[in-house]
C-alpha positions, 0 to 999 in steps of 0.5 A, a space after each residue: 500500500 502506498 502512502 498518500 502524498 500531500 499537495 499544498 496549492 497556493 494562490 493569493 486569496 485562496 478564494 477561487 483557483 486554489 480552492 477549485 484545485 484542492 477539490 479537483 485533486 482530491 477527487 481525481 487523485 483520490 487515495 493517491 494525494 491529500 490536497 490542501 489549499 491556502 492563500 498568502 493573503 486569504 479572503 474572507 470567503 470562497 467565491 460563490 461562483 467557484 463553489 457553483 462551478 465545482 457543484 456543476 461538475 458534481 464535485 463536493 464543496 462542503 467545508 471549503 474556507 480560505 486558509 492562511 499559508 502559514 498554517 501549513 508551515 509545519 505540515 509534511 508537504 510533498 509538493 507545493 503548487 503555486 497557481 498565480 504569479 503573486 503566490 509564486 513570488 511570496 511563497 512561504 519558506 518551509 522548515 524543510 525543502 519542499 518540491 515546487 511547481 508553478 502552474 498559473 491559471 487565469 483569475 476569474 474573480 468578478 467575471 461571469 460563472 462561465 469564466 469559473 467553469 473555464 478555469 475549473 476545466 483548465 485546472 483539471 486538464 493541466 494541473 492533475 497531470 502536472 501533479 501526477 508527473 511531479 509526484 510520479 504517481 
């Protein structure tokens, strides 16, 4: 039996892209990864359209809330994924070396639901294979 790898997805607000990435990774790579998400400057809540886009794909959204990246500094992280340029530049320094990949996605904040759906599908198409490759799973 293989041990699940922990993936931390970071963006600035942890209200959209990183939240969608967390849900998609936990769904599509169930049993192989434990995905978490956080922000360098978390917003007060997850964007309603991000939740709606996930629900439209039949994905579970219970319990989603923005989290601060600093809360995970002592967590045993196997891979950090930054999904926006700002998070890449301000990514926290972890107590031990952690592999990182940067895969930016469009920020649909303030745009119609269709933009969130497009970003959701882009995350699924590009991030899932990138995580599989980075973790060799």
